[in-house]
Backbone as JSON, one array per atom type, in Angstrom:
{
  "sequence": "MFALRSPPVTLSNPVRQSATDSLAEPAVARPATRPASRNRFLGGEPARRGILLGPALLLVYWSVLSVTGFLDPRVLPAPWTAVSAAIDLIRDGRLQTNLAVSASRAVAGLVLGSSIAVLLALISGLTVLGGYVIDGLVQMKRGIPILALIPFMVLWLGIGEEMKIIVIAIAVFFPMYIQTHTALRAIDIRYVELAETLRLSRWKFLMRIVLPGSLPGILTGLRFGTTAAWLALVVVEQLNATSGIGYMVTLARDYAQTDVMLVGLVVYAILGFGSDTLLRMLERHVLRWRRSLGR",
  "N": [[75.69, -28.18, -48.59], [75.0, -25.86, -46.15], [72.22, -24.56, -44.56], [71.73, -21.36, -43.25], [70.34, -20.54, -40.26], [68.31, -18.15, -38.66], [68.43, -16.96, -35.27], [65.88, -17.94, -32.98], [63.21, -15.69, -32.35], [61.98, -14.35, -29.47], [59.11, -13.21, -27.98], [58.63, -11.08, -25.38], [56.94, -10.13, -22.36], [56.39, -6.73, -21.97], [55.98, -5.42, -19.55], [56.84, -7.3, -17.66], [59.42, -7.54, -18.54], [60.49, -4.99, -18.05], [60.32, -4.96, -15.31], [62.1, -6.99, -14.7], [64.48, -5.88, -15.68], [64.71, -3.74, -13.95], [65.24, -5.04, -11.6], [67.6, -6.26, -12.17], [69.46, -4.23, -12.79], [71.52, -1.98, -10.97], [70.18, 0.17, -8.46], [69.8, 3.54, -9.11], [69.99, 6.69, -7.77], [67.73, 9.19, -8.54], [68.19, 12.5, -9.64], [67.05, 15.2, -7.66], [64.28, 17.42, -8.31], [65.18, 20.44, -9.64], [65.04, 23.51, -7.98], [63.18, 26.4, -8.95], [64.89, 28.98, -10.58], [65.98, 31.92, -8.95], [64.62, 35.1, -9.43], [66.24, 38.05, -10.05], [64.99, 40.44, -9.91], [62.83, 40.26, -8.23], [63.47, 40.36, -5.54], [63.74, 38.37, -3.56], [62.2, 35.69, -1.6], [58.94, 36.08, -0.15], [58.38, 36.55, 3.33], [56.45, 34.8, 5.82], [55.21, 36.21, 7.93], [56.17, 38.7, 7.43], [55.04, 41.19, 7.11], [54.64, 42.25, 9.57], [56.95, 43.42, 10.35], [57.4, 46.2, 10.0], [55.49, 47.53, 11.86], [56.58, 46.38, 14.21], [59.21, 47.43, 14.31], [58.54, 50.14, 14.6], [57.36, 50.08, 17.15], [59.55, 49.32, 18.7], [61.26, 51.52, 18.29], [59.7, 53.55, 19.38], [59.58, 52.7, 22.06], [62.29, 52.83, 22.81], [62.82, 55.59, 22.6], [61.1, 56.48, 24.6], [62.16, 55.31, 26.93], [64.74, 56.41, 27.07], [64.17, 59.06, 27.51], [63.94, 60.97, 25.52], [61.48, 61.36, 24.47], [58.82, 63.15, 25.52], [56.59, 62.27, 28.05], [54.26, 63.71, 28.42], [53.66, 64.63, 25.95], [53.58, 62.36, 24.24], [52.6, 59.4, 25.54], [54.34, 56.5, 26.95], [54.62, 53.17, 25.47], [53.93, 51.12, 27.34], [52.39, 52.53, 29.11], [50.1, 53.04, 27.61], [49.25, 50.4, 27.33], [48.63, 49.76, 29.99], [46.54, 51.59, 30.45], [44.71, 50.6, 28.58], [44.13, 48.09, 29.68], [42.79, 48.87, 32.02], [40.55, 50.1, 30.86], [39.37, 47.92, 29.63], [38.69, 46.35, 31.83], [36.76, 47.98, 32.98], [34.87, 47.79, 31.02], [34.42, 49.68, 29.1], [35.97, 49.88, 26.77], [35.32, 47.58, 25.2], [32.58, 47.99, 24.75], [32.43, 50.48, 23.37], [34.01, 49.82, 21.18], [32.49, 47.84, 19.9], [30.29, 49.35, 19.06], [31.5, 51.18, 17.28], [32.55, 49.4, 15.35], [30.2, 48.28, 14.32], [29.05, 50.51, 13.07], [30.98, 51.09, 11.11], [30.99, 48.72, 9.56], [28.33, 48.66, 8.65], [28.25, 51.02, 7.07], [30.23, 50.32, 5.22], [29.17, 48.06, 3.88], [26.83, 49.16, 2.76], [27.85, 51.3, 1.15], [29.68, 49.96, -0.59], [28.02, 48.14, -1.92], [26.21, 49.78, -3.37], [28.11, 51.09, -4.93], [29.26, 49.04, -6.55], [27.01, 48.22, -8.0], [26.26, 50.6, -9.42], [28.64, 50.95, -10.82], [28.61, 48.74, -12.53], [26.38, 49.36, -14.11], [27.26, 51.77, -15.24], [29.6, 50.94, -16.5], [28.85, 49.02, -18.36], [26.88, 49.99, -20.0], [26.19, 52.5, -22.42], [24.68, 54.87, -22.04], [24.47, 54.86, -19.27], [27.15, 55.25, -18.62], [27.54, 57.87, -19.52], [25.83, 59.34, -17.84], [26.1, 58.48, -15.08], [28.89, 58.18, -14.58], [29.91, 60.72, -15.12], [28.71, 62.31, -13.1], [29.82, 61.13, -10.84], [32.55, 61.69, -11.16], [32.47, 64.46, -10.9], [31.69, 64.72, -8.23], [33.9, 63.72, -6.92], [35.68, 65.79, -6.63], [34.77, 67.2, -4.48], [35.35, 67.58, -1.1], [34.8, 65.16, 1.5], [34.37, 66.17, 4.02], [33.2, 68.61, 3.53], [30.6, 67.97, 2.98], [29.42, 67.22, 5.32], [28.09, 69.25, 6.96], [25.73, 69.61, 5.4], [24.71, 67.03, 5.49], [24.1, 66.82, 8.19], [22.14, 68.76, 8.29], [20.19, 67.64, 6.6], [19.74, 65.01, 7.56], [19.96, 65.02, 10.28], [21.63, 64.37, 13.45], [21.86, 61.75, 14.07], [22.25, 58.13, 14.03], [21.81, 57.44, 11.37], [22.9, 59.49, 9.8], [25.64, 59.22, 10.35], [26.23, 56.65, 9.35], [25.63, 56.99, 6.64], [27.46, 58.94, 5.85], [29.83, 57.49, 6.16], [29.3, 55.53, 4.23], [29.34, 57.08, 1.89], [32.0, 57.84, 1.85], [33.14, 55.35, 1.39], [32.09, 54.71, -1.05], [33.31, 55.99, -3.33], [36.14, 55.17, -3.79], [35.56, 52.46, -4.18], [33.83, 52.47, -6.37], [35.44, 53.64, -8.4], [37.6, 51.84, -8.7], [36.24, 49.47, -9.43], [34.89, 50.27, -11.77], [37.07, 50.95, -13.4], [38.3, 48.44, -13.65], [36.3, 47.08, -15.07], [36.29, 48.46, -17.5], [38.74, 47.67, -18.4], [38.55, 45.07, -19.28], [39.29, 42.63, -21.68], [38.38, 43.09, -25.04], [38.14, 40.94, -26.68], [37.1, 38.82, -25.21], [34.51, 39.67, -24.85], [33.61, 39.66, -27.48], [33.84, 36.93, -27.94], [31.88, 35.96, -26.18], [29.65, 36.99, -27.47], [29.78, 35.55, -29.84], [29.37, 32.94, -28.94], [26.82, 33.25, -28.12], [26.0, 33.82, -25.46], [23.86, 34.18, -22.63], [22.72, 37.17, -20.88], [23.03, 36.86, -18.15], [24.89, 34.73, -17.94], [26.96, 35.99, -19.25], [27.59, 38.0, -17.44], [28.41, 36.44, -15.24], [30.5, 34.84, -16.2], [32.24, 36.39, -17.68], [32.23, 39.19, -16.97], [32.3, 39.26, -14.09], [34.66, 37.62, -13.33], [36.57, 39.18, -14.69], [36.42, 41.72, -13.52], [36.91, 41.23, -10.87], [39.55, 41.51, -9.62], [39.72, 44.35, -9.5], [37.48, 44.91, -7.91], [38.18, 43.77, -5.44], [40.48, 45.26, -4.83], [39.32, 47.81, -4.66], [37.7, 47.31, -2.46], [39.57, 47.11, -0.43], [40.63, 49.75, -0.35], [38.22, 51.02, 0.21], [37.57, 50.02, 2.74], [39.6, 51.16, 4.31], [38.89, 53.86, 3.94], [36.45, 53.8, 5.26], [37.16, 53.49, 7.98], [38.55, 55.89, 8.34], [36.54, 57.82, 7.88], [34.92, 57.14, 9.98], [36.31, 58.06, 12.21], [35.85, 60.79, 11.97], [33.0, 61.16, 12.02], [32.32, 60.18, 14.5], [33.01, 62.11, 16.25], [31.08, 64.0, 16.19], [28.84, 65.02, 18.06], [28.45, 62.51, 19.25], [27.52, 59.74, 21.34], [28.66, 57.41, 21.95], [31.18, 54.96, 21.05], [34.54, 54.63, 19.7], [35.63, 57.08, 18.84], [34.08, 58.88, 20.33], [34.99, 58.19, 22.89], [37.66, 59.01, 22.69], [37.31, 61.77, 22.29], [36.08, 62.5, 24.69], [38.13, 61.87, 26.48], [39.99, 63.75, 25.65], [38.83, 66.13, 26.55], [39.19, 65.85, 29.27], [41.88, 65.77, 29.45], [43.2, 63.29, 29.3], [45.67, 61.76, 28.22], [46.62, 59.17, 27.92], [44.35, 57.58, 27.51], [43.45, 58.72, 25.17], [45.54, 57.94, 23.52], [45.17, 55.17, 23.53], [42.78, 54.99, 22.07], [43.66, 55.89, 19.54], [45.51, 53.88, 18.92], [43.81, 51.7, 18.77], [42.28, 52.38, 16.53], [44.34, 52.25, 14.62], [45.03, 49.52, 14.76], [42.63, 48.35, 13.93], [42.45, 49.28, 11.27], [44.83, 48.22, 10.16], [44.51, 45.47, 10.67], [42.1, 44.81, 9.29], [42.83, 45.41, 6.65], [44.87, 43.54, 6.3], [43.45, 41.12, 6.46], [41.82, 41.37, 4.19], [43.76, 41.37, 2.22], [44.69, 38.74, 2.45], [42.34, 37.43, 1.69], [42.17, 38.35, -0.96], [44.49, 37.21, -2.01], [43.81, 34.52, -1.84], [41.45, 34.27, -3.39], [42.29, 35.15, -5.88], [44.25, 33.32, -6.59], [44.91, 32.04, -8.9], [46.18, 33.86, -10.45], [49.28, 34.96, -11.51], [51.61, 37.17, -10.34], [53.7, 40.05, -9.62], [53.59, 40.38, -6.87], [53.15, 37.8, -6.07]],
  "CA": [[75.41, -26.78, -48.24], [74.26, -25.74, -44.89], [71.35, -23.37, -44.5], [71.89, -20.55, -42.02], [69.06, -20.23, -39.61], [68.36, -17.05, -37.69], [68.01, -17.41, -33.93], [64.45, -17.68, -32.74], [62.85, -14.43, -31.67], [60.99, -14.57, -28.42], [58.38, -12.01, -27.56], [58.49, -11.04, -23.92], [56.01, -9.15, -21.81], [57.15, -5.51, -21.67], [55.89, -5.07, -18.13], [57.72, -8.21, -16.93], [60.79, -7.24, -18.91], [60.91, -3.79, -17.34], [60.51, -5.31, -13.91], [63.35, -7.76, -14.62], [65.59, -4.95, -15.84], [64.87, -2.93, -12.75], [65.86, -5.85, -10.56], [68.97, -6.61, -12.54], [70.34, -3.08, -12.75], [71.59, -1.35, -9.64], [69.33, 1.36, -8.32], [70.51, 4.8, -9.18], [69.14, 7.76, -7.26], [67.44, 10.24, -9.52], [68.41, 13.84, -9.07], [65.82, 15.9, -7.28], [63.89, 18.5, -9.2], [65.87, 21.67, -9.29], [64.12, 24.62, -7.74], [63.19, 27.47, -9.95], [65.92, 29.98, -10.35], [65.47, 33.16, -8.4], [64.64, 36.27, -10.29], [66.92, 39.1, -9.3], [64.13, 41.61, -9.82], [61.76, 40.04, -7.26], [63.91, 40.73, -4.21], [63.68, 37.28, -2.59], [60.9, 35.11, -1.28], [58.27, 36.8, 0.93], [58.23, 35.86, 4.6], [55.04, 34.56, 6.15], [54.75, 37.31, 8.78], [57.06, 39.83, 7.19], [54.32, 42.45, 7.15], [54.69, 42.75, 10.94], [58.26, 44.02, 10.62], [57.26, 47.66, 10.13], [54.94, 47.87, 13.18], [57.5, 45.98, 15.28], [60.27, 48.43, 14.38], [57.96, 51.36, 15.17], [57.19, 49.87, 18.57], [60.88, 49.36, 19.31], [61.73, 52.9, 18.23], [58.88, 54.29, 20.35], [60.0, 52.3, 23.4], [63.63, 53.36, 23.08], [62.7, 57.03, 22.84], [60.45, 56.69, 25.89], [63.08, 54.93, 28.01], [65.87, 57.35, 27.13], [63.7, 60.38, 27.88], [63.85, 61.88, 24.39], [60.06, 61.56, 24.18], [58.13, 63.65, 26.7], [55.34, 61.52, 28.25], [53.1, 64.6, 28.31], [53.36, 64.75, 24.52], [53.18, 61.02, 23.79], [52.93, 58.43, 26.6], [55.09, 55.3, 26.57], [53.74, 52.06, 25.09], [53.4, 50.4, 28.51], [51.32, 53.37, 29.68], [48.9, 52.76, 26.82], [48.79, 49.05, 27.67], [48.0, 49.83, 31.31], [45.24, 52.26, 30.29], [43.81, 49.68, 27.87], [43.67, 47.07, 30.63], [41.77, 49.49, 32.88], [39.33, 50.3, 30.07], [38.75, 46.61, 29.42], [38.08, 45.96, 33.1], [35.53, 48.77, 33.15], [33.93, 47.46, 29.96], [34.25, 50.82, 28.19], [36.62, 49.65, 25.47], [34.55, 46.62, 24.42], [31.29, 48.58, 24.34], [32.66, 51.48, 22.33], [34.54, 49.15, 20.0], [31.38, 47.18, 19.21], [29.49, 50.38, 18.38], [32.27, 51.69, 16.14], [32.64, 48.36, 14.33], [28.89, 48.15, 13.67], [28.89, 51.65, 12.17], [31.89, 50.94, 9.97], [30.54, 47.6, 8.72], [27.09, 49.07, 7.97], [28.6, 51.95, 6.0], [31.01, 49.61, 4.2], [28.26, 47.22, 3.09], [25.95, 50.03, 1.98], [28.6, 52.03, 0.13], [30.25, 49.06, -1.59], [26.93, 47.55, -2.72], [25.75, 50.79, -4.34], [29.2, 51.38, -5.85], [29.38, 47.96, -7.53], [25.83, 48.27, -8.87], [26.37, 51.73, -10.34], [29.78, 50.72, -11.71], [28.16, 47.82, -13.57], [25.51, 50.09, -15.05], [28.06, 52.75, -15.95], [30.62, 50.31, -17.32], [28.3, 48.11, -19.36], [25.93, 50.69, -20.85], [26.69, 53.79, -22.89], [23.93, 55.94, -21.38], [24.88, 54.87, -17.86], [28.47, 55.86, -18.52], [27.41, 59.31, -19.67], [25.11, 59.97, -16.72], [26.61, 58.15, -13.75], [30.32, 58.43, -14.42], [30.13, 62.17, -15.07], [28.36, 62.8, -11.78], [30.79, 60.63, -9.86], [33.79, 62.45, -11.31], [32.24, 65.79, -10.33], [31.64, 64.64, -6.77], [35.22, 63.4, -6.4], [36.37, 67.02, -6.3], [34.2, 67.8, -3.27], [35.79, 66.81, 0.08], [33.72, 64.56, 2.29], [34.1, 67.03, 5.17], [32.32, 69.7, 3.11], [29.22, 67.48, 2.92], [28.9, 66.91, 6.65], [27.02, 70.19, 7.4], [24.48, 69.32, 4.69], [24.19, 65.78, 6.02], [23.48, 67.13, 9.49], [20.91, 69.5, 8.01], [19.2, 66.77, 5.97], [19.49, 63.75, 8.27], [20.13, 65.14, 11.73], [22.91, 63.94, 14.01], [21.69, 60.39, 14.57], [23.05, 57.06, 13.45], [21.66, 57.41, 9.92], [23.86, 60.41, 9.21], [26.99, 58.66, 10.49], [26.38, 55.52, 8.43], [25.61, 57.47, 5.26], [28.75, 59.59, 5.59], [30.8, 56.41, 5.95], [28.99, 54.9, 2.95], [29.81, 57.97, 0.83], [33.46, 57.73, 1.81], [33.47, 54.04, 0.82], [31.55, 54.58, -2.41], [34.13, 56.49, -4.43], [37.22, 54.24, -4.19], [34.99, 51.2, -4.65], [33.3, 52.69, -7.72], [36.53, 53.92, -9.34], [38.35, 50.61, -8.97], [35.38, 48.53, -10.16], [34.66, 50.82, -13.11], [38.32, 50.83, -14.15], [38.49, 47.02, -13.98], [35.34, 46.73, -16.11], [36.75, 49.03, -18.76], [39.99, 47.01, -18.8], [38.29, 43.71, -19.76], [39.68, 42.49, -23.08], [37.23, 43.07, -25.92], [38.03, 39.62, -27.33], [36.2, 37.99, -24.42], [33.15, 40.13, -25.14], [33.28, 39.13, -28.81], [33.65, 35.49, -27.8], [30.56, 35.76, -25.58], [28.65, 37.24, -28.51], [29.83, 34.44, -30.79], [28.75, 31.78, -28.29], [25.43, 33.62, -27.8], [25.75, 33.69, -24.03], [22.84, 35.05, -22.06], [23.29, 38.27, -20.1], [23.43, 36.35, -16.84], [26.15, 34.0, -18.12], [27.99, 36.97, -19.59], [28.0, 38.65, -16.19], [29.06, 35.5, -14.32], [31.68, 34.2, -16.79], [33.14, 37.38, -18.29], [32.31, 40.44, -16.22], [32.71, 39.06, -12.7], [36.09, 37.29, -13.22], [37.42, 40.26, -15.19], [36.41, 42.87, -12.62], [37.15, 40.82, -9.48], [40.72, 42.18, -9.03], [39.39, 45.74, -9.18], [36.54, 44.95, -6.79], [38.91, 43.5, -4.21], [41.31, 46.44, -4.55], [38.41, 48.86, -4.18], [37.25, 46.96, -1.12], [40.65, 47.47, 0.49], [40.61, 51.21, -0.21], [36.97, 51.4, 0.84], [37.65, 49.72, 4.17], [40.41, 52.22, 4.92], [38.07, 55.07, 3.95], [35.41, 53.65, 6.28], [37.74, 53.79, 9.3], [38.86, 57.33, 8.39], [35.29, 58.55, 8.05], [34.41, 56.84, 11.32], [36.96, 58.98, 13.15], [35.24, 62.11, 11.84], [31.59, 61.2, 12.41], [32.14, 59.88, 15.92], [33.28, 63.33, 17.02], [29.97, 64.91, 15.96], [27.74, 64.82, 19.01], [28.24, 61.08, 19.48], [27.45, 59.34, 22.75], [29.32, 56.1, 22.07], [32.15, 54.71, 20.01], [35.93, 54.94, 20.02], [35.8, 58.51, 18.67], [33.51, 59.54, 21.52], [35.9, 57.94, 24.01], [38.83, 59.87, 22.51], [36.89, 63.16, 22.51], [35.86, 62.68, 26.13], [39.45, 61.87, 27.12], [40.62, 65.03, 25.33], [38.27, 67.16, 27.43], [39.73, 65.65, 30.6], [43.34, 65.71, 29.31], [43.67, 61.92, 29.54], [46.44, 61.43, 27.02], [46.78, 57.71, 27.79], [43.12, 57.06, 26.91], [43.47, 59.17, 23.77], [46.49, 57.09, 22.81], [44.53, 53.87, 23.35], [41.85, 55.11, 20.95], [44.41, 55.95, 18.29], [46.09, 52.56, 18.67], [42.7, 50.83, 18.36], [42.01, 52.71, 15.13], [45.44, 51.72, 13.79], [44.92, 48.06, 14.71], [41.47, 48.02, 13.1], [42.81, 49.49, 9.87], [45.87, 47.26, 9.76], [43.96, 44.11, 10.69], [41.13, 44.62, 8.21], [43.56, 45.37, 5.37], [45.58, 42.26, 6.23], [42.46, 40.08, 6.14], [41.41, 41.53, 2.8], [44.88, 40.92, 1.37], [44.65, 37.29, 2.46], [41.21, 37.04, 0.85], [42.54, 38.61, -2.35], [45.49, 36.21, -2.43], [43.13, 33.23, -1.99], [40.49, 34.3, -4.5], [43.03, 35.34, -7.13], [45.43, 32.47, -6.56], [45.22, 31.63, -10.27], [46.91, 34.91, -11.14], [50.7, 35.1, -11.16], [51.97, 38.58, -10.43], [54.92, 40.41, -8.93], [53.39, 40.15, -5.44], [52.99, 36.36, -5.86]],
  "C": [[74.59, -26.76, -46.97], [73.45, -24.44, -44.92], [71.55, -22.67, -43.17], [70.52, -20.19, -41.48], [69.25, -19.08, -38.62], [67.89, -17.54, -36.34], [66.54, -17.07, -33.69], [64.23, -16.4, -31.95], [61.75, -14.72, -30.68], [60.38, -13.25, -28.03], [58.16, -12.07, -26.06], [57.5, -9.96, -23.52], [56.77, -7.88, -21.44], [57.11, -5.12, -20.21], [56.83, -5.94, -17.32], [59.17, -7.91, -17.25], [61.31, -6.02, -18.17], [61.14, -4.07, -15.87], [61.8, -6.09, -13.73], [64.56, -6.86, -14.74], [65.81, -4.11, -14.6], [65.49, -3.7, -11.62], [67.32, -6.13, -10.87], [69.92, -5.44, -12.41], [70.38, -2.49, -11.35], [70.77, -0.07, -9.62], [70.18, 2.61, -8.3], [69.57, 5.91, -8.73], [68.97, 8.84, -8.31], [67.66, 11.61, -8.89], [67.08, 14.52, -8.78], [65.56, 17.04, -8.25], [64.53, 19.8, -8.75], [64.87, 22.78, -9.05], [64.25, 25.68, -8.79], [64.21, 28.53, -9.57], [65.29, 31.28, -9.86], [65.61, 34.29, -9.42], [65.22, 37.43, -9.5], [66.08, 40.36, -9.16], [63.04, 41.46, -8.76], [62.17, 40.34, -5.84], [63.79, 39.64, -3.17], [62.26, 36.81, -2.32], [60.25, 35.86, -0.11], [58.17, 35.94, 2.18], [56.76, 35.77, 4.98], [54.45, 35.71, 6.97], [55.64, 38.53, 8.62], [56.37, 41.17, 7.27], [54.33, 43.06, 8.55], [56.01, 43.44, 11.27], [58.15, 45.52, 10.84], [56.66, 48.07, 11.46], [55.86, 47.49, 14.33], [58.65, 46.98, 15.44], [59.76, 49.75, 14.95], [57.79, 51.25, 16.67], [58.53, 49.92, 19.3], [61.41, 50.79, 19.37], [60.99, 53.76, 19.26], [59.32, 53.96, 21.77], [61.37, 52.86, 23.76], [63.59, 54.84, 23.37], [62.04, 57.33, 24.19], [61.38, 56.37, 27.05], [64.19, 55.95, 28.17], [65.45, 58.76, 27.49], [63.63, 61.38, 26.75], [62.39, 62.2, 24.04], [59.34, 61.94, 25.47], [56.82, 62.88, 26.89], [54.1, 62.4, 28.21], [52.71, 64.82, 26.85], [52.85, 63.43, 23.96], [53.58, 60.02, 24.87], [53.68, 57.23, 26.05], [54.13, 54.17, 26.19], [53.14, 51.33, 26.28], [52.34, 51.21, 29.23], [50.01, 53.14, 28.94], [48.35, 51.37, 27.13], [48.08, 49.05, 29.01], [46.63, 50.5, 31.24], [44.25, 51.36, 29.57], [43.28, 48.6, 28.79], [42.6, 47.63, 31.55], [40.46, 49.7, 32.12], [38.61, 48.98, 29.82], [38.07, 46.13, 30.69], [36.78, 46.72, 33.36], [34.47, 48.45, 32.1], [33.72, 48.57, 28.95], [34.83, 50.53, 26.81], [35.81, 48.68, 24.62], [33.26, 47.22, 23.88], [31.47, 49.58, 23.21], [33.2, 50.86, 21.04], [33.44, 48.46, 19.21], [30.52, 48.19, 18.45], [30.21, 50.9, 17.14], [32.34, 50.66, 15.01], [31.32, 48.19, 13.6], [28.64, 49.3, 12.71], [29.74, 51.49, 10.92], [31.42, 49.85, 9.03], [29.27, 47.98, 7.96], [27.38, 50.03, 6.83], [29.37, 51.28, 4.88], [30.11, 48.78, 3.3], [27.37, 48.09, 2.2], [26.71, 50.71, 0.84], [29.15, 51.13, -0.96], [29.17, 48.45, -2.47], [26.45, 48.54, -3.78], [26.85, 51.07, -5.37], [29.33, 50.31, -6.92], [28.21, 47.98, -8.5], [25.92, 49.4, -9.88], [27.56, 51.58, -11.29], [29.42, 49.75, -12.83], [27.29, 48.52, -14.6], [26.33, 51.07, -15.88], [29.06, 52.1, -16.9], [30.08, 49.47, -18.46], [27.27, 48.77, -20.28], [26.49, 52.06, -21.22], [26.0, 54.94, -22.15], [24.3, 56.03, -19.9], [26.25, 55.49, -17.66], [28.41, 57.36, -18.64], [26.82, 59.97, -18.43], [25.84, 59.74, -15.4], [28.07, 58.54, -13.6], [30.63, 59.93, -14.37], [29.81, 62.75, -13.71], [29.36, 62.36, -10.72], [32.1, 61.42, -9.95], [33.65, 63.87, -10.79], [32.29, 65.75, -8.81], [33.01, 64.34, -6.18], [36.0, 64.65, -6.0], [35.87, 67.7, -5.04], [34.66, 66.99, -2.07], [34.6, 66.31, 0.88], [33.38, 65.43, 3.49], [33.17, 68.19, 4.8], [30.87, 69.27, 3.06], [28.6, 67.27, 4.29], [27.87, 67.93, 7.13], [25.69, 69.95, 6.69], [23.87, 68.01, 5.18], [23.51, 65.98, 7.38], [22.16, 67.86, 9.28], [19.81, 68.6, 7.47], [18.78, 65.6, 6.86], [19.58, 63.86, 9.79], [21.5, 64.65, 12.16], [22.83, 62.52, 14.57], [22.59, 59.39, 13.86], [22.96, 57.03, 11.93], [22.69, 58.31, 9.25], [25.27, 59.82, 9.26], [27.21, 57.53, 9.49], [26.43, 55.98, 6.99], [26.91, 58.19, 4.91], [29.84, 58.55, 5.36], [30.57, 55.73, 4.61], [29.46, 55.76, 1.78], [31.32, 57.89, 0.71], [33.91, 56.41, 1.19], [33.13, 53.99, -0.66], [32.58, 54.91, -3.48], [35.33, 55.6, -4.76], [36.69, 52.92, -4.72], [34.48, 51.35, -6.08], [34.44, 52.84, -8.72], [37.28, 52.64, -9.69], [37.52, 49.61, -9.78], [35.16, 48.99, -11.6], [35.91, 50.69, -13.98], [38.58, 49.38, -14.57], [37.52, 46.57, -15.08], [35.8, 47.25, -17.48], [38.01, 48.34, -19.28], [39.78, 45.58, -19.28], [38.58, 43.65, -21.26], [38.44, 42.33, -23.95], [37.06, 41.72, -26.6], [37.12, 38.69, -26.55], [34.74, 38.4, -24.66], [32.71, 39.61, -26.51], [33.06, 37.62, -28.77], [32.29, 35.17, -27.18], [29.45, 36.0, -26.58], [28.61, 36.1, -29.52], [29.15, 33.2, -30.21], [27.3, 32.03, -27.89], [25.11, 33.35, -26.32], [24.63, 34.62, -23.6], [23.5, 36.15, -21.23], [23.76, 37.79, -18.73], [24.76, 35.59, -16.93], [27.28, 34.95, -18.5], [28.5, 37.68, -18.33], [28.82, 37.71, -15.32], [30.37, 34.97, -14.87], [32.69, 35.2, -17.37], [33.33, 38.59, -17.37], [32.85, 40.23, -14.82], [34.18, 38.63, -12.59], [37.0, 38.42, -13.68], [37.5, 41.44, -14.24], [36.73, 42.51, -11.17], [38.43, 41.43, -8.89], [40.44, 43.63, -8.66], [38.43, 45.85, -8.01], [37.27, 44.73, -5.47], [39.84, 44.65, -3.84], [40.46, 47.6, -4.05], [37.89, 48.58, -2.79], [38.32, 47.3, -0.08], [40.69, 48.97, 0.72], [39.34, 51.67, 0.5], [36.96, 51.12, 2.33], [38.48, 50.76, 4.9], [39.63, 53.53, 5.0], [36.98, 55.0, 5.01], [35.95, 53.98, 7.66], [38.08, 55.27, 9.42], [37.6, 58.16, 8.58], [34.69, 58.31, 9.44], [35.02, 57.77, 12.37], [36.27, 60.34, 13.14], [33.83, 62.12, 12.42], [31.39, 60.91, 13.89], [32.53, 61.05, 16.82], [32.2, 64.38, 16.84], [28.8, 64.52, 16.86], [27.41, 63.33, 19.21], [28.21, 60.8, 20.98], [28.07, 57.97, 22.98], [30.27, 55.94, 20.92], [33.56, 55.11, 20.45], [36.2, 56.43, 19.87], [35.24, 59.3, 19.83], [34.41, 59.36, 22.72], [37.13, 58.83, 23.92], [38.47, 61.34, 22.77], [36.68, 63.44, 23.99], [37.19, 62.7, 26.88], [40.2, 63.17, 26.83], [40.12, 66.13, 26.25], [38.84, 67.06, 28.84], [41.26, 65.49, 30.59], [43.91, 64.35, 29.69], [44.4, 61.43, 28.29], [46.6, 59.93, 26.84], [45.54, 57.09, 27.15], [43.03, 57.49, 25.44], [44.4, 58.29, 22.94], [45.91, 55.7, 22.57], [43.55, 53.91, 22.18], [42.55, 55.15, 19.61], [45.01, 54.59, 17.92], [45.0, 51.59, 18.2], [42.34, 51.1, 16.9], [43.08, 52.12, 14.21], [45.35, 50.2, 13.66], [43.75, 47.63, 13.84], [41.8, 48.19, 11.62], [43.81, 48.48, 9.36], [45.31, 45.84, 9.68], [42.98, 43.85, 9.56], [41.82, 44.56, 6.85], [44.31, 44.06, 5.21], [44.63, 41.12, 5.87], [42.01, 40.16, 4.68], [42.52, 41.13, 1.83], [44.95, 39.4, 1.32], [43.5, 36.77, 1.59], [41.53, 37.24, -0.62], [43.54, 37.58, -2.86], [44.83, 34.85, -2.64], [42.21, 33.22, -3.21], [41.21, 34.4, -5.84], [44.3, 34.5, -7.16], [45.82, 31.96, -7.94], [46.08, 32.65, -10.99], [48.34, 34.98, -10.62], [51.11, 36.54, -11.39], [53.26, 38.81, -9.65], [54.8, 40.17, -7.43], [53.24, 38.69, -5.08], [51.82, 36.08, -4.92]]
}
């Protein structure tokens, strides 16, 4: 009788074995990762500078109407006329000086109005008594136009720089407050209950729950507030001002200089468009963790 013996089993190193197998087998190219399928509701991928399409089309339309004569230059000068007038203003130093004054007024009013708005929104949104007192007064004031307050501001503060900055701050306050207060009220109650369970301090509650939850509303309010600051600036700089873009436009109106008036309007448009674009970039960077329709 012959005993059947099983073949000896050899234990090989798995790392060496895998390396040997990779050398023995022919290399096969792995398929590249398939891109994510496009969603038909999103309308395609956003272009990097696609936001400039609208202003570019407006400029082309304006130029065509000016060249063909459909647009009377006495009503609205051609774009190249505005460019020529802007170059003359820059050479004289008038545009830079007035622009610096207007920008300082707008920034001062924006900082003052947004700071007070965020502070009062926190008090109103996080306390019951604050909500009863502050929010009710704010909602009442929303029905009063900002232009109706200007005579009282002139009576109380005069016609100096303080009045101009405070009017801009009031215009900034309301959109900033409304957006921040709405974002605070929209914070999920489960996070508040979790903070209570973990016994977080008030400071940690503000930094870990309130600030991240209200940040989208704060940034949206800042965008609306910046636009309101430029709009209020146009108004206050026509009230016995001696400097600023609004003063330059008012002075050009008295002398029927339509090209200088057009330069002032274009500067206002560029300031509003540029500041909103910067804030959108900041919002996209700060909230990059959030996936939304705007990507």
